[in-house]
C-alpha positions as CSV (number, residue, x, y, z in Angstrom):
1,M,-5.0,27.6,-2.6
2,I,-5.3,24.0,-1.5
3,D,-3.1,21.6,-3.5
4,M,-5.2,19.1,-5.3
5,D,-2.6,16.4,-4.8
6,N,-3.0,16.7,-1.1
7,V,-6.7,16.5,-1.4
8,Q,-6.6,13.3,-3.4
9,F,-4.0,11.8,-1.0
10,A,-6.2,12.7,2.0
11,G,-9.2,11.2,0.2
12,L,-7.4,7.9,-0.5
13,L,-6.1,7.8,3.0
14,L,-9.6,8.2,4.4
15,I,-11.0,5.5,2.1
16,S,-8.2,3.1,2.9
17,L,-8.7,3.7,6.6
18,A,-12.5,3.1,6.2
19,L,-11.7,-0.2,4.5
20,V,-9.0,-1.4,6.9
21,I,-10.4,-0.5,10.3
22,P,-13.5,-2.8,10.1
23,V,-11.3,-5.7,8.9
24,L,-8.8,-5.2,11.8
25,Y,-11.7,-4.7,14.2
26,S,-13.5,-7.9,13.2
27,F,-10.1,-9.8,13.2
28,F,-9.5,-8.8,16.8
29,V,-13.0,-9.5,17.9
30,D,-12.9,-13.0,16.3
31,N,-9.6,-13.7,18.1
32,H,-11.1,-12.6,21.4
33,K,-14.2,-14.7,20.9
34,K,-12.1,-17.8,20.4
35,G,-10.9,-17.5,24.0
36,T,-14.5,-17.6,25.3
37,P,-16.7,-20.1,23.5
38,D,-20.0,-18.6,22.4
39,P,-23.1,-20.9,22.6
40,R,-24.4,-19.2,19.4
41,D,-21.5,-20.7,17.4
42,N,-22.7,-24.3,18.1
43,E,-26.1,-23.5,16.5
44,H,-24.4,-22.9,13.1
45,Q,-22.6,-26.2,13.0
């Protein structure tokens, strides 16, 4: 039998990863964009 505690832990781990990865990805992408100015950024100002 599969231990239910392990299933819940795996579920929480997957959910937390699904929430954290996009945040980290957007954070790194934003830092990378700061090095090279994007002309689209000027349109929003």
